[in-house]
N, C-alpha and C positions, 0 to 999 in steps of 0.2 A: 443395620450392621448384617452382613449375608454369611450364609453358612458354607463356607469356603472346603468344607472339608468333613467327610459324615460324621465323625466322631467332636465337632467344633460345639464350644456352647459357648462361648465370648470369644472376643478378639481386641487387639489393640489396632489403632489406626495411627499407622507410622507416618504417611505424609499423603495432603490433598495433591492432585496433578492436573486439579482444574480450579475455577475459582469463579467467581458469582457474576453470571450474565454470559458464561463461558456457553457457547452451543455446541451439544454433543450429538453424538448418534451412538447406535449399536457397535460394541466394539472400541469405544473411544475408554480409553486407561481412567478411570476416576480415583482411585486414591491406592496406597499400598496399605494392606491389612497383615499384619503379623496373627496368623491362625497356633494352632496347636502343633503345626507342622514344620511350617517354614512362612517366612513372608512372601505372601503371594499379592498378584495386582486384580484389583477389582473391575472389572470390563461393564460398562454400561449395557442394557437391554432394550433403550428405547431412544427414541428420538425426542430432541426437547432442551430448553435452556435451564442453567443451573440458577435455582432462581435463590437458595438461601444455602450456608454452609451450617449443620447444626451442632459439629463437634471441631475443636481443633485439633492442630498436628501433634502426636504425640498421645492424645486422649487414651487410655488404658482400660482393661477388662471391662468392655462394655458387651453385653450380654447381646446374641444372636438375637433380631428384630428389632434393637434399638436404632432410631431415625439417623440418620447421619447427612442427608442434605435431602432439599426438596428441587423435583423436577417438573417443570411446567414447559405445555406444547408450543404455548408462543410468548415472544420475547418480551410483548406488552407487559405481560401478567409477572414481569420478574421483579417490577417494584412495589408490587402488591404483598409480596413477602419479606420485605424487609423488617417490619417487625413481629414476624412470625415466629411462634415457639410451639413447641408439637405438643399435645394434649397427653401423650405419656410417651416415656423412652424406651417402655418393654422393661425397665427394669423394678426390683421391688423396691429402692428407696423413693423413683420417681412415683410410684403409685400410691406410695407412705404419704409424698406430699402433696400429692393430686388431692389425696382425700382429704387430707388435713385444710387445703385450701377450699372443698367445697362445703367441709363441715363449717367454717370460719363464714362463708358466705350466706349460708343459710340462717333466716331470721328465728329469733327463739321466739316463738309463736304456740302457743296452744288451743285444745278445743277444735272446734269447727269452721272458726273462723280462718283459720290457717288454710289459705286456698294458694296452691303452688303449680303452675305450668309443668308440666310434664318437661325434662330435661333431655335434649337432645342426645343421642349414645354417642358415645366415646369410643372409638373405634382403634381396637389397641394395634401398635404397629407390627408391622409383619411383613417378614421377606419377600411373601405371596401377594401382598397387596402394593400397586403402584399407589405413587404419592399423590396424582389427582385422582386415583378410584379411591383413596383413602379420605380424602377432602368433600368427595360426591355421597359416598356412605353415609359422612356424619351428618350432613345437610339432609339427606334424603330419608335419613331415619331407619333403613334399611341396615342389616350386618353381611357378615361376610360369607354365612351361610345360605343367606338368599340369592345369591349371584353364584351362576355358572360359568366358572373362570374359561377363557378361550387364549390365553395367553402363555408364552412357551413356558414350561415346566410346571403349567397350573396356577402359572399368576393371573390375579384378577384387574384388568386393565380400565381404563376409563370408558372405553366402548361397552364391557360386560356391563358397567353399572347405570351406563346411560341407557343401554338396550334390556336391563331391568325395568328402570322406570317408565318407560315409553311403553311396556307389556302390560303394566299397573300392579305389579309384583308388592304385595304389602307387606310390611317389617313383623317378624314374629314377636308375637305376645308374651310368649313364656316368660316370667320374672322370675329372677335367681332367688333360690330359698334364703339367701344372706339380705338381700335388698329388701325382700317383703318382710324378714325379721327385725332391719333396721326401721322399718318405715312405722312399727307399732309404737304406741308410746311407751315408755318406761316409767315403771313404778319407781319414784324417789323414795332413796333408803333413808329411814330414819335416824338420826345423830345418836347414838350411843351415847350414855352417861360417859363421862369421862372421870379419870381418878385425879385425885390431886396433885397439882405440878407445880413447880416454881413461879411465884409470881412475874409476870411480865416485867421485861424491861420499861422503863421510863422511854418517852418519845427523844426526849436528849441522848440515853443513854443508845438507844436503837441507831437514831441517826450518825452517833458517832461510830459506831461498830459498823455501820454500813459502807462510812466514808473511809475506815480503814481498809475494808473488805475492798473495797472498789479498788482503793490506791494500789491495795499488794497484788491484785489480780491485773494491775498494768502493769507491775514491773516484771520483767524476763528472770524468769525462774534459773538462779545462779548454782551451778554446782560447786559442791565444797572444793575449798582449793588445794590443790595438790593431788586431788582423786579424779583419774580417768576413765573411761569404761575401756576394758580390754579387748574390747572387739569393735569391727565396723559392719554395720548390718547393710548388704547389697542386694539390691534390687534385683529380683529374677526375671528373665524375658519370659513372655507367653510359651516359649518354646520349652524353656528349661523347667517351667512349673511343671507342664503337660506330662516331660520327660520324666522328670522325678516321682510323678504320680504311677504312670506306667510301669515303670520299673518297679517299685515298690508292689503293686498288684501283680505284676509278673512274677516274682519272688514267693509272693503270698498264695497264688491262687493256681500257678503252673508246677507239677511235680517237676524238678529239674534233674535229667539224667546225664552224668557227667562222665566221658569217655573221651581216651588220650592215646596219641602214638606220635612216633617220631619217623620220617620221612628224608631217607637221602636224596640231597638236589645236586650231587656233584654232578651227572650228565647235565641236567637242567642250567647250571651254570657254563659248564662249556659251551654247550648249544647257545646260551644267551650271546655268551663273548663272540661267536662265529657269526651268529645275525646280527652284532653290532658293527662287523666288519663290513658286513654288506648293508648298511646302511639302516638297521632294523631294529630301533630303540624299544627294547619291552623290558618290563620293571616284572621283578619276582612274582607281585602280586598280579599280573597280567597273567602268568602261567597257572595262579592259583586259580583265578576266578575261569579259567577254560577248563582246568582239572575237576573242578569241584562242578562245574555246569556237564561234564560227561559223566560224574560220577553220579549225579541226579537221576541222570536218564538211564544208566546201567543198572540203577537200585532204584526202581519208579516207588517202590514202597517209601522211599525217603522225601518224594518230592509232593508232601503233603501236608496240611495244615487242621488244628484243630477248630471245628464251626460249634462255639459255646451255645447258640441257640438250639440247634439240631441235636447238639450231644453227640457228634459224632465227627469221624475222619471224613476231612474232605481233599480229593487228591486235585491237585493242578494241573490244569491243561497244558501250559507250559513251562519251561525249566527258567523261570525267573530270579535272580539272584541278586541281591542287594547287597552295596557296597558300604560300609561304616565310613563316614566323611564328618571330621572334627570343625565346628564352624565358629563362629566368635559369640554365638548364640545357644550353639549348642550341637549334640548331637545330630545328624540326618542321615539315612540311609538310603541314597538313590537308586533305583535298580535298573541293570543291563536285561532286557526284556530279549527272552528267548535266546539266550545264552549258547547255549548247547548249539545253535545253528550258527554263531558269529566265528571268525579266526581270530587267530592271537590280535592278529593287525587291528581288526573292527573292535573285538573287546577292549585293547588299548585306547583308540583314539574315543570310545564310547566314555571309559571311564572318565578319563581326563577332563572331557567336556561336561559332565554330569558333575564333577567336584569341582570345578570352576565354576559352573552356575548354582551350587550349593553353598558355596561360598560367598557369594554374591547375592545370595536370597533371591533367583530368579528361577527356581523350581518350578514346575508345573504339578498339579496336583498328581497326575498319573504318573508323574516320575520316580515318585515317591512312596505310593500306597502300593502294598499288595505284596506280592511274591510270598515263597514258602522258605527261603533258608538265607541268612545272613553272613558276611564274613567282615571280620574285626582283625585288622593287620597293625599289631605295634611292635613287631618287628626290628623297623625303622629307629624305633626310640631305644633299642638296648634291652627289652624284654624278652626274657628266656621263654617263658609260658605263663599264662595266667585264664581264668574262667570267667569267660563275658556271662550275660544276663540276658534272657529270649527276650526277643523286640515282637511282641504281639502284633499281627494275629501269624508271625511267621513261627514255625514249628521247632526250628535251630538255626544256633548263631555257632560259628568257628572261629576259635580266637587263634591267633597265627603268630607267635614269636620269631625272635630273631636267628641268625643261621651261628650255628656252633660248631666248633670243630672237634672230631672223636676219633680216637685210636682206637682200632677195632681188631679183631682178627679176621682176615680173609684169605682163603686157602692155603692154610697155616703158616698164615707170615701176618705181621702188625701192619697195618694200612689207617691215614687220616682221612677220614671221612668229615666231609660237612650234611648236618642235619638241623631239619626246623623241626619245632614241636606244635602239632595243632592238636586242640583242645575242643571238643565237642561239648554244647550244652543244648541238651535236646529234651523236648516235651515229651515226657514219657507216655501221656495217652498215646502217640503219634508213633513214637520210636520206641521200641523194645530194643533191647541187649542185643537181639541179632541183626537187626534194621542198621544199629549202630556201627556193628563191627561189619558188617557187608560194605557199608558205605567207606567206611575209613579202609578198609583194605582194597576198594576201589581206586579211591583217591591217591594212595599211594603208589599203588601200581599206575596211575597216570602221571602223578610228577616225578616220580623213579625213571620212569620211560618216555621222555618229552616227546619223541616221536610222534607218539598217539596224540599229541596236542596240538599236531602240524597237520593232521587229516582232516 
């Protein structure tokens, strides 16, 4: 299982795009992997042939490093892996099963008569070790620490292992403390005197009780008649699990600062209608994205994020604005890069393309990772206003409500105006009251004077 995002620890195998015997080259799509961010295509890195698929379509919660397939260099080698099973899948459960198998395979001998040949080391499955290289390591007795990787992203290739073998590299001889401890004979515990217990049942009673137990265990457990569970458990996708955890972490660890303002969009509505007559179809959200991008440029302190490791503010080099898009697997935030340099038409086209690919789970990692600011718009659903939760690593999210009509006094007379309410949820470590006020003033000025957005 490859690590397709910096924060990915496990993933789901959505579907294979290859089958056993297929010839593959660098760039060939092997499978679709559901990560903590989206469903991504997993591309091959080496030339070769698919010898074995170790996981089935739909396999869930596979830890990073779990073997998924076997790739061989020669087509003649495919048949040799028909019955191949990985020595370790990289997960805790498989390691326990492997240890149990090893314990059962060891003969119960005592004293100096028990002489066993040293077992070949099992190379832990790793996304940094190619499948052919891993098999060579196991047979040569070398470990990954004995090899100098030359492959892309420091991947250990077959040629790296062969080079180490030809150069006469010797395997590391340092034993793990745990292994040394297990090799020592353990004293047997003396049986403790037991207290008085009830008499053991007779063999006939014991056999009949076992028969009843076996019979009852084979029968399906029936729920009491007339009683049904008042709920239905719905399995979460990998994305929803991660979203739930990150939003919880965000509320618990990030000091949220909430600021709200109303913006008059009367002139914007008129301009939108005028542009529509000229064949330019722009949504209110397109204007909002453009207004936010300009406001972030006008207030540079707002275009920043918090660096947890360095415990300091990190200023953004580019104005990258994320747009919240709802999909059937959860919320994802594709990013409009350098939004302050793009026109309304460019922003409109890019947002539509990103939203379409997001709903089809076709986004690339660089299209939804990063950014300093998010926009979540629920105005089209009849929501007047709401407060959103910050989406780390971004430092602020703006919640946009729907259009509302309001009667106000203007130049001594009553006038009906159209307003939207925008609510900021900002990281108070990055945004203080002054920064929040300055940003909202800049945003409202841009949105209430839409001519600025055309420049």
